[in-house]
C-alpha positions in Angstrom: 0.0 0.0 0.0 3.0 2.3 0.3 2.7 3.7 -3.2 -1.1 4.2 -2.6 -0.4 6.6 0.3 0.6 9.4 -2.1 -2.1 12.0 -2.0 -2.3 15.2 -4.1 -2.9 18.4 -2.2 -6.7 18.5 -2.8 -7.0 14.8 -1.8 -5.0 15.4 1.3 -7.2 18.3 2.4 -10.3 16.1 1.7 -8.7 13.2 3.7 -8.0 15.6 6.6 -11.7 16.4 6.8 -12.5 12.7 7.0 -9.7 12.1 9.7 -11.1 15.1 11.7 -14.7 13.9 11.6 -14.7 10.1 11.2 -16.9 8.2 11.2 -18.8 10.7 9.0 -21.9 10.1 7.0 -21.2 10.8 3.3 -24.0 13.5 3.2 -22.3 15.4 6.1 -18.9 15.0 4.4 -20.4 16.7 1.3 -21.6 19.6 3.5 -18.2 19.9 5.2 -16.4 19.9 1.9 -18.7 22.6 0.6 -18.0 24.7 3.7 -14.2 24.1 3.9 -13.2 23.5 0.3 -16.0 25.0 -1.8 -16.6 21.7 -3.5 -19.9 20.6 -5.1 -21.4 17.2 -4.0 -20.3 15.6 -7.4 -16.7 16.6 -6.7 -16.9 15.1 -3.2 -18.2 11.8 -4.5 -15.7 11.7 -7.3 -12.7 12.2 -4.9 -14.3 9.8 -2.4 -14.6 7.1 -5.0 -11.0 7.5 -6.0 -9.7 7.3 -2.5 -11.8 4.3 -1.7 -10.5 2.6 -4.9 -6.9 3.3 -3.7 -7.5 1.9 -0.2 -7.2 5.2 1.6 -10.8 5.5 2.7 -13.8 3.2 3.3 -17.4 4.0 2.3 -19.9 1.5 3.6 -23.6 2.1 4.4 -23.2 5.8 3.7 -20.5 6.1 6.4 -17.0 7.2 5.5 -13.9 6.2 7.6 -10.2 6.1 6.9 -8.3 3.0 6.3 -4.9 4.8 6.0 -3.8 6.7 9.1 -2.9 10.4 8.8 0.5 9.7 10.3 1.2 7.0 7.7 0.4 9.4 4.8 2.5 12.1 6.4 5.4 9.6 6.8 5.1 8.6 3.2 5.0 12.2 2.0 7.9 13.2 4.2 10.1 10.4 3.0 9.2 11.2 -0.6 10.3 14.9 -0.1 13.6 13.9 1.5 14.3 11.3 -1.3 13.3 13.6 -4.2 14.7 17.0 -3.0 17.6 15.9 -0.8 18.8 12.6 -2.3 17.5 10.7 0.7 19.7 12.7 3.1 17.8 13.5 6.3 20.6 15.8 7.6 20.5 17.8 4.3 16.7 18.2 4.7 17.0 19.3 8.4 19.8 21.7 7.5 17.8 23.3 4.7 14.7 23.5 7.0 16.7 25.2 9.8 18.0 27.8 7.5 14.5 29.3 7.3 13.2 28.5 10.7 14.7 28.6 14.2 13.8 26.0 16.8 12.4 27.0 20.2 14.2 25.3 23.1 11.2 23.0 23.5 11.3 22.0 19.8 15.0 21.4 20.1 14.5 19.2 23.1 11.7 17.3 21.3 13.9 16.8 18.2 16.7 15.4 20.5 14.3 13.1 22.1 13.2 11.8 18.7 16.7 11.4 17.5 17.6 9.4 20.7 14.6 7.2 20.4 15.1 6.4 16.7 18.9 6.0 16.6 20.1 2.5 15.9 22.0 0.8 18.6 25.7 0.1 18.0 24.9 -3.4 17.0 22.6 -2.2 14.2 19.4 -3.3 15.8 16.1 -1.4 16.0 15.7 1.9 17.8 16.0 1.8 21.6 12.6 3.0 22.5 9.3 3.5 20.8 8.0 7.0 20.5 4.4 7.9 19.7 4.4 10.5 16.9 
């Protein structure tokens, strides 16, 4: 399903509405999309049908829920950006990011906690501790 986690911008905004409101009746989803995206009902159902077909969402008995988790889609997109724009180099990505945004002390501490939690052990095994994103 990894390749199926790629969402275009409009699809991502649509999926965010589902993630924020699920389970959501499809009629209510159409109302929310009109309010937040300015989409007509036909557009909502077209995009819904596409995302159901790609295994991102489920639409059963007029109820819409997500199959793919928001965090998984974000992880896929993040890895794709690092691969495409930075040759897969996470340090290059972080360096470029930090040239335009400074971290607060709290953000720096959180980044260090994440680095510590996801750093391989000296024997090459999995990260030392799990961290909920």
